[in-house]
C-alpha positions, 0 to 999 in steps of 0.5 A: 500500500502506498503513502497516498492510500495510507493517508486516505485510509487514515483520513476516512477513519478519522471522518468515520470516528467523528460521525460515529461520535456525534451519533453516540453523543445524541443517544447518551445520557448526560452522565454517560456523555460526561464520562465519555468526554473525560475518558476521550478528552484528548479526542475532544481537544483534537476535534475540528469542532473544538479547534474552530470554536477555540479560534472563535473564542480567542477572536471574541475575548482576546488572547490575554488571561482574564484573571491575571492579564498575562498575554498568550505567546507561542511558547505559552499559548492562552488556554480556553477554559470551560467556565462550567466544566465539561465533566459536569456540563457536557452539553456546554462543551461546544458553547462559546458562551461557556468559554474564557481565555486563561493562562495555564497557571490560572486555568490549573488553579481554577480546576474542574470543580469550580464555575468561576466566570472571569468575564463577569466582575462578580466572578459568577456564572449567569 
């Protein structure tokens, strides 16, 4: 099998995986979906949908940490944080209104157990 065919097969497998993911997600309960997202977090973060939404979030909110003000760089890019964690709110995983830019330190400090909205001066999620 030549390189071109191998690449085509790999591409088709990825596309099939994305389609089957969408079908499975529609039939899962919130708890099943949260567990699936947790297990397959890497797959989610590499998905086309997430990469496109991440770009839109940076365009909307900028590439500066909303907590400490640190500017994102190529060496230390800004993280796009889920205000309400994907683990507990899988239905908001691709909702741009649930996203905010944070530096890696502030994102780690916030963690997945809190729903703190740094876009809001009162720090709570609406």
